[in-house]
N, C-alpha and C positions, 0 to 999 in steps of 0.2 A: 732761568739763565738765557742769555741771547743765543741765537743759532747762527752758524756761519753764513747762511744765505738769507738772513733776516731782512725782510722788506723787498726782496727780489721778486719781481712780477714776471711770471712765465706763462706764455700762451702755448699750449700743447695741442698742435694739430695732428699729432702722430697716432698711429694705430698698431695693433698686433703686439709686437714685443720690443724691438730695438729702441724705438722712441719712448714708449711708455716706461720701460725699465729706467732709462735715463732720467725722465721726469719724476719717477717715483723716488729716486735717490735725491733729487733736488727738493722734493716735498719733505722727505725725511730730515733734511738739513735746513729747513726753515723757509724754503722758497714758497711763494704763493702760486701754486700751479692751477691754472684754469684749463680744464680739458674741453677743447672746442670740438663738438661733434655735429654731424648732420642728422637728419631724421632716422637714417638707417643705423647710425652709431658705429663705434669701433668694431671691427670684425672680431676682435677678441671676446666681445660680449656673447658671441654664439658658440665659442669653443668649449662646449660641455656636452654631456655630463663629465664631472659632477657639477651640481649647482648648490650654492649656499643661499637659502631663501630664494629670491627671484633672479639672482645673478650667477653667472658662470664663475666657479671657483678660480679658474685660470685668470679671468679678468680682475677679480678682487686682488689676486696675488701680485699683480704688477701695476695696480692703479690706486693703491691705498693713499689716503691723505690729499687727494686732489678734489677740485670743485668742478662739477659737471655743468657745461654750458651748451645749449642747443641753439644753433643759428642756421637759418637757411641761406647758405652762401651763394646760391644760384639766383637769388633775388637781389636786385640792386640795393635795396634798403638793408638787406642782410650783409652784403659785401661792405657797404659804407659803415655799418656797425662794427664789423670786424676790423676795418682800417682805423676806426676811432679807438678800438681797444689796443691796436698796435702802437698808437701814440703814447699809451700809458705803460707799455711793457718794456722790460729790460731784455728779455729773451723770447724768441719765437723758435719753436722746433717742429719739424715735420719729417715724415719718412715715406712720403708718397713717391711714385715714379717721377723721374725728372720731367719737368714741364707741366705737371699737374697743377701746382700752385700758381704758375704763370697763367694757365687757362682760367683759373678761378678769379684772377685779378689780384692775387696776393703774392706776386713775385718779390724777390729781394729788392729790386729796383723800386717797385711801388711802395714797399714797406719802408725803405730807406728815405723816400721822399717825405713820408709822414714822421719818421723818427730816425734821424741820423745816428743816434746812439744805440740803436737796436742791434743785439747779437742775434743773427739769423742762422740757425743750424739746420742743414738738410742732410738727412741720412738716406742713403740709397744703396742698391746692390753693388753698383760698379763705379759710382761717382758721377759728377756732372759733365764729364767730357770723356773722350775715348770711344773706340769702336763698339764697346759693349754698353755704352751709356743707357740705351733704351731697353735693354733686356729685362724681362721680369725676373724677380729674385725673391727667394725665401730662404730660410736657414739651411734646409737640406741642400738646395741648389748651390749655395755658397760653400758649404762644407765640401761639396764635390769639386767646385771650380777652383778653390784655393789650394787643393791638394791634400786636405786633411783626411778625407775618406781613404785616399790611396795608402796612408800609413796607419790606418786604424783597423783593428780586428786581428784575427788569428792568421798565422802564416798559411797561405794556400786556401784560406776560407773565403766565405762570402764577404763582400765589402760591408763595412759596418759604419753607421752614423754614430757620431759622438752622442752619448746618452742624454745630453742636455743641449739646448739651443745655443751652442757656443758662438756661432757667427753673429747671431742677433745680440746676445749679451755683450760680446766683445765690442761690437759697433756702438752699443749703448754707452759702454764705459768710455770709449774714445770720444764719443760725442760730449760727454760730461767734461772730460779733460779739455777738449777743444773750447767748449763754452767758458770754462773757468780761465783758460789762457786768454781768451778774447776779452773777458771781463777785466782781467788784470791789465791787459794792454790798454783798455779804455781809460784807465786811470791816467795814463800818459798822453794818449792821443785825443781823448775826449770824444772819440767816435766809435761806433760799432763796426762790425765787419761780418762777412759771410763765412760760415764754417762748413766746409764740404767734407763729410765723413762717408766713406763707402765701406760696406761690409768686406769687400774684396781686399782693400788696402789694410783694413783693420786686422784681418786674419793673417795676411802676409807678415805684418809687423809682429803679431802675437806669436807666430810660428818662426821667429827669427832664428832660433837654434836649429830648427829643421832645415831651413834654407842655408844656414851657415855650413851645416854638415855636407850638403850637396855641393855648394860652391867650393868648399875646401877639398872635397874628395872626388867629385865627379860621379859619385855613386848615387843612383836613384833609390831612395829608401823604400822598403816594402813593409807590410804589416808584420809586427813582431809580438803580437799579443800584448802583454804588459811589460815586456822587456824594453831596454833602451840601447841604442846603437853604441854608445861610448862609455857606458858604465856597467860593470859586472861585479857582484850581483845587484840588480836593480829591477825587480819584477815581483809578481806574486807567485807563491808556491802552494799547491794543494796540500792539505794536512790529513791526519788520520780520521778526523771527524767530518771530512768532506767540505770543510770550509777552506777558504784561501787566505793566506797571510801575505801582505805586502812588506817587503824589506828593501832598504835602500842603503847600500854601502857606498856612500857618495864621496868618501875621502880615504886616503891610504891609512890613516890612523884608526879607522873603524874596522879594517879587515881583521886584525888579531882579536878584538872583542867579539866580532861576529863569529869567528871560529870557536871562541870560548863558549859563546851562547849555544852553539850547535853541539857542544860536547866533543868537538874535534879540534882542540888547540893545535894539533900537529899540522893541520892544513895551512896554518900561518907560516910554516917553515918550508913548504913545498916550493922549490924554485920556480916552477911553471906558473905559480899563482902569486908571486911575490909583489907584483905591481898591478895596477888596474890595466895598464897596457897589455900585460901578459894574460890577465884574466879575460879580457875581451878577446884576445887572440885564441885562447884555449876554452872559450865559452862552450863549445860543443861537448867537451869532456866534463868541465866543472859543473855546469848547470844540472845535468842529469844526476851527478853525484849528490849535489845539494838537495835536489828534489826527493831523492830516496830518503835522506835524513829527515826532511820535513814530514814525509808520509808516515814516519814512525812515531809522531807526536801530534797532540791536538793543537788547534790554532791558539787557544788560550794559553796552553803550556809554553809554546814557542814564543808567543808574544811576551809573556812574563819574563822569559829568559833574555830576550832581546832588549826589553826595556831596562832590565837590571844591568845590562852591559852598555847602555846608552846608544843602542843601535836603533835608528828610526824604523818604525814598523807600525802596522795596523792590520787587524782583520778586515776583510772586505765586508762592509756593513751595508745594510739596506737603508732606504730612505726612512723607514719607520724607526729604525735603531738610531739614526741621527737625530730625529725629532725628539726621541726619548732620552737622549744623552744628557747627563747632568751638566756637561760642559756647555751644551747649547743653552741650557737654562741659565747658567751663570752669566753667559755672554748675551743673554736676552735676544736670541736669534729667532725666536718664534713668538711674536707678540700678539695678544688678542685684540680684536677690534669688533665693534658693534655698529652696524649700519643704522640708518634712520628708520628702517622697518623692524629693527630689533634682532636681525640675524647676526649671529656671532661667528667669527672666523679668525684663524691665526694667519698672520702674514710674516714674511721674513723681516728680521730686524735690521738695524743699521750695521753696515760692514766695517765702518771706520769709527773708532771710539775717540772722541775729542774731549779732553778734560775741561777746557774753559768754555767751549761753545758746542756742547754735545747735540747730536741729532736725536730724533725720536720718531716713532710711528705716530702719525697725527690724525688717525681716523680711518674709516673704511673707504672703499672705492665708491664713487658717486653713482647714483642711478642716472640714466640718460636724461640730461637737462635738469638735474636736481637743483642746481644752484644758479640757474640762469638769471633770475631776477636779482638775487643777492649780488652776483658779479657785476651786473650793469649798474647797480647802485654804488657798489664799492669803487669801481674803476671810472665810471662815467658820470656819477652823481645824477643819474636819471631819476626823475620823480615817479611816484606810483602810477600816475595817470599815463605817462609816456610809456612806461613798461607795459602797462595793461593794453595800451593801443597796439604795441608791437606784438604782444601775445595774441590778441584778437585777430590781427591781420595775418598771423602765421609766420611772421619773420623770425620769432623766437618761440621756444616752447619751455614752459616750466613744468617738469614732470614730477609726479608724486613718488615718494619712496615706497 
């Protein structure tokens, strides 16, 4: 069956996580992604152990399905080769510090001269303008600068980073959204455009509800563990077997069933807890009462009771438990791939299921420069002798798996 991004040619100059995650999704949904690297390669190639075969497991996990191309962009002939590839591309994506691509001779202005229909996406820490434009940024730094760490962790405890690289991944998703919007606009304008995505902007947008709470109340939020400012009960509770159970009474109609599942239907009639507004107001009394009830039962027992009453809940599970979950298997969220050297690895599957134009995991991550010759033949129709000349002169490298 066709894929939604069938035929789309993507030049991926990105590294680490935000850009590679975006282009991994594009590859899963049919885009032809050519990962352009220098001799040192993507920094993510060094982020191990663990390693699977000769490659860092981290790198494989966010670069599956791409083709590896190694070009020396600091040599004039290498830069010219890259600009010739730009002429054949629909999308170029990079996540270097602002100004880096300009210094390499691959600025948006230069790329647009060669290909006015090109969608050029730049992901950075703080965007292409503003006083913080040139500051170095990584996920941890952005989690701190956007306010996320200030509301994460236990009350009075040490600041806590979100357990996954949420700033990188969020920027990667917004980059994909921006690219798709620009591609759609191209149908009307017949021209490409520059897509400016910053991790800072992305996190502010993703934390819209947090900022709405502050703007509406003037209250600066602090860490609340797993609790939530405006809903009670909405948190995890420790249980008899030392596991934690998350429960979310997110609407008024769930309060009586929740009380029934607790074995305390009488709580549904207590005036002080009659509405969410009152439960939030009386959180200090209600939550300790609920915690005591949870501690008298196991997590599985309470989860079964909540599920029977239709109350959203889940035990706090480990990464290993999620990988082994039958639901993950049915949804094909951990798909096996085998690289050209025979190493096998599982990578995350497609997050969006499309019935008519489905995505798929389309192979493992490339070794550094693994598909250089193939890419130059596919995109530029270079003959064997020309490719060999470029390889012999060191402008390109065709690496073995």
